[in-house]
C-alpha positions as CSV (number, residue, x, y, z in Angstrom):
1,M,23.7,116.2,-35.6
2,R,25.7,116.0,-32.3
3,Q,23.9,117.7,-29.4
4,I,25.8,120.1,-27.2
5,C,24.9,120.5,-23.6
6,C,24.0,124.3,-23.4
7,F,25.0,127.7,-24.0
8,G,23.7,131.0,-22.5
9,A,24.1,134.7,-22.7
10,L,24.1,136.3,-19.3
11,W,23.5,140.0,-18.4
12,A,23.9,141.8,-15.1
13,G,24.5,145.5,-15.7
14,R,27.9,147.2,-15.9
15,R,29.6,144.3,-14.1
16,A,28.5,141.5,-16.4
17,K,31.7,141.6,-18.2
18,Q,33.3,139.7,-15.3
19,L,31.4,136.7,-16.2
20,A,32.8,136.2,-19.7
21,A,35.5,133.4,-19.1
22,T,34.0,131.1,-16.6
23,C,34.1,127.9,-18.8
24,K,37.5,126.2,-19.1
25,G,37.1,125.8,-22.8
26,G,34.7,124.5,-25.3
27,F,30.9,124.0,-25.0
28,P,28.9,124.7,-23.0
29,S,29.6,128.3,-22.8
30,A,28.5,131.4,-20.9
31,V,28.7,134.9,-22.5
32,G,28.5,138.2,-20.5
33,E,26.6,141.2,-21.7
34,E,25.7,144.5,-20.1
35,T,22.0,144.6,-21.1
36,E,19.1,142.1,-21.8
37,V,18.8,143.4,-25.4
38,A,22.5,142.9,-26.0
39,G,22.3,139.5,-24.5
40,Q,19.3,138.4,-26.8
41,R,21.2,139.7,-29.8
42,V,24.4,137.8,-28.9
43,M,22.4,134.7,-28.1
44,M,20.8,134.7,-31.6
45,S,24.1,135.3,-33.2
46,I,25.7,132.4,-31.5
47,A,22.8,130.3,-32.0
48,R,23.1,130.9,-35.8
49,F,26.8,130.2,-35.7
50,I,26.3,126.8,-33.9
51,T,23.5,125.5,-36.0
52,Q,24.5,127.0,-39.5
53,R,28.4,126.9,-39.3
54,L,29.1,124.1,-36.9
55,K,26.1,122.0,-37.8
56,L,25.3,121.4,-34.2
57,K,22.1,121.5,-32.3
58,V,21.3,123.9,-29.6
59,N,19.6,122.7,-26.5
60,E,17.0,125.4,-26.1
61,A,15.8,124.1,-22.8
62,K,19.2,125.0,-21.1
63,S,19.8,128.3,-23.1
64,A,18.6,131.6,-21.9
65,V,19.2,135.2,-21.3
66,A,19.0,136.0,-17.5
67,R,20.8,137.5,-14.7
68,P,23.8,135.5,-13.7
69,Q,22.5,134.6,-10.2
70,E,19.5,133.0,-11.8
71,R,21.5,130.5,-13.9
72,K,23.5,127.5,-13.2
73,F,26.6,126.6,-15.3
74,L,28.6,123.4,-15.1
75,G,27.9,123.2,-11.3
76,F,28.5,126.8,-10.7
77,S,26.3,129.9,-10.3
78,F,27.0,133.5,-9.4
79,T,26.5,135.6,-6.4
80,D,24.4,138.7,-6.2
81,G,25.4,142.3,-5.4
82,P,27.9,144.7,-6.7
83,E,30.8,142.2,-7.1
84,I,29.7,139.2,-9.0
85,R,31.7,136.0,-8.0
86,R,31.7,132.4,-9.0
87,A,29.6,130.3,-6.4
88,I,28.9,126.6,-6.2
89,A,25.3,125.9,-7.4
90,P,23.0,124.8,-4.6
91,K,22.4,121.4,-6.2
92,A,26.2,120.7,-6.2
93,L,26.3,121.5,-2.5
94,V,23.4,119.2,-1.9
95,R,25.1,116.4,-3.8
96,F,28.4,116.9,-1.8
97,K,26.3,116.7,1.6
98,D,24.5,113.6,0.4
99,K,27.8,111.8,-0.4
100,I,29.4,112.8,3.0
101,R,26.2,111.6,4.7
102,E,26.5,108.3,2.8
103,I,30.1,107.8,3.8
104,T,29.6,108.8,7.6
105,R,26.6,106.7,8.0
106,Q,28.6,103.7,7.1
107,A,31.3,104.4,9.8
108,K,29.4,102.5,12.5
109,G,31.1,99.3,11.6
110,I,34.5,100.5,10.5
111,S,37.4,102.5,12.1
112,I,37.4,106.2,11.9
113,E,40.7,106.0,9.9
114,K,38.9,104.1,7.1
115,T,36.1,106.6,7.1
116,V,38.4,109.5,6.9
117,N,40.4,107.8,4.1
118,R,37.1,107.4,2.1
119,L,36.2,111.1,2.8
120,A,39.6,112.3,1.7
121,T,39.5,110.5,-1.6
122,Y,36.1,112.2,-2.4
123,M,36.9,115.6,-1.1
124,V,40.2,115.9,-2.8
125,G,38.5,115.2,-6.3
126,W,35.7,117.5,-5.3
127,R,38.0,120.2,-4.4
128,G,39.9,119.7,-7.7
129,Y,36.8,121.0,-9.5
130,F,34.9,123.2,-7.2
131,G,37.9,124.8,-5.6
132,F,37.7,127.1,-8.7
133,C,34.7,129.0,-6.9
134,E,35.3,132.5,-5.5
135,T,33.3,131.9,-2.2
136,P,35.8,130.6,0.2
137,E,33.5,130.9,3.2
138,V,31.3,128.2,1.7
139,L,34.2,125.9,1.5
140,I,35.2,126.6,5.1
141,G,31.6,126.0,6.1
142,L,31.6,122.5,4.4
143,V,34.8,121.5,6.1
144,R,33.3,122.5,9.5
145,W,30.1,120.5,8.6
146,V,32.2,117.4,7.7
147,R,34.0,117.6,10.9
148,L,30.7,117.7,12.7
149,R,29.5,114.5,10.9
150,L,32.7,112.7,12.0
151,R,32.1,113.6,15.7
152,C,28.8,112.2,15.3
153,A,30.2,109.0,14.0
154,L,32.6,108.8,16.7
155,W,29.9,109.4,19.4
156,R,27.9,106.5,17.8
157,Q,30.9,104.2,17.7
158,W,31.7,104.5,21.3
159,K,28.0,103.6,22.2
160,T,28.0,103.5,26.0
161,P,28.6,106.2,28.6
162,R,31.7,104.2,30.0
163,R,33.3,103.9,26.6
164,R,32.6,107.4,25.7
165,R,34.2,108.7,28.9
166,A,37.2,106.4,28.3
167,A,37.6,107.6,24.7
168,L,37.3,111.3,25.7
169,L,40.0,110.9,28.4
170,Q,42.3,109.1,25.8
171,L,41.8,112.2,23.6
172,G,43.0,114.6,26.3
173,V,39.7,115.8,27.6
174,R,39.6,116.7,31.3
175,P,38.0,114.0,33.5
176,R,35.1,116.2,34.8
177,L,34.2,117.4,31.3
178,A,34.5,114.0,29.9
179,S,32.2,112.5,32.6
180,N,29.6,115.1,32.2
181,T,29.5,114.8,28.4
182,A,29.6,111.0,28.4
183,G,26.6,111.0,30.8
184,S,24.6,113.4,28.7
185,G,21.2,112.5,27.1
186,R,21.6,114.7,24.3
187,G,21.8,113.3,20.8
188,P,25.0,112.9,18.6
189,W,24.5,116.0,16.5
190,Y,24.0,118.2,19.5
191,L,27.1,116.8,21.3
192,A,29.3,117.1,18.2
193,R,29.1,120.8,18.9
194,S,30.1,120.3,22.7
195,K,33.4,121.5,24.2
196,A,34.5,117.9,24.9
197,L,34.3,116.7,21.4
198,S,35.6,119.9,20.0
199,V,38.7,119.5,22.3
200,G,39.2,115.6,22.0
201,A,38.2,115.3,18.3
202,S,39.7,118.6,17.3
203,N,40.6,120.1,14.0
204,A,44.2,119.0,14.5
205,Y,43.1,115.4,15.4
206,F,41.1,115.1,12.1
207,R,44.1,116.6,10.1
208,S,46.4,113.9,11.7
209,L,44.0,111.2,10.3
210,G,44.4,112.7,6.9
211,L,41.2,114.8,6.5
212,P,41.9,117.4,3.7
213,S,40.8,120.9,3.7
214,L,38.7,122.3,0.9
215,F,40.2,125.8,1.1
216,G,43.9,126.5,1.9
217,N,45.1,125.1,5.1
218,Y,41.9,125.7,7.0
């Protein structure tokens, strides 16, 4: 008997019907019901159909009747509140950040253009799947975080105060601001939020290098 990944019956009051078509087709599947009792009934019915008619095995460890925000489904979860929206599951966000960290940590010995190219390849594929979410503020926040990681990488690449000042001047930062920032004893993550790096390594600068957005043109 072939084992399916999972299926679940979800319930969340009157608005649970919004959850009914979150899967792009086939198993695994999520079903929305208005009450827990209805969810249990539907789950038992689906389990009988899967095991008796389709001759498949239900993965009981991944099947449950629960509130939508308590379950993860194909990398997605659901928001709490009166309006239920598809959200990216926490573990998927952790994996995204881990991959970005891996790429940007390797930027020390290569050009920023190559680093951005590697990021773009990963981010475009990730957006193709998770862009299906209904929480654009999360996507916008991730893009901001990626740019901060890149500013940290640039700061480390420049190494010395003299090179940092020269690089900032070349990126259009005013001389006094460039000198003050280059001579700062603060760490890369702190200075990634500084005015000098926000002006020099701006959003437009990274777009010119090919860094994609995860949401619209942001």
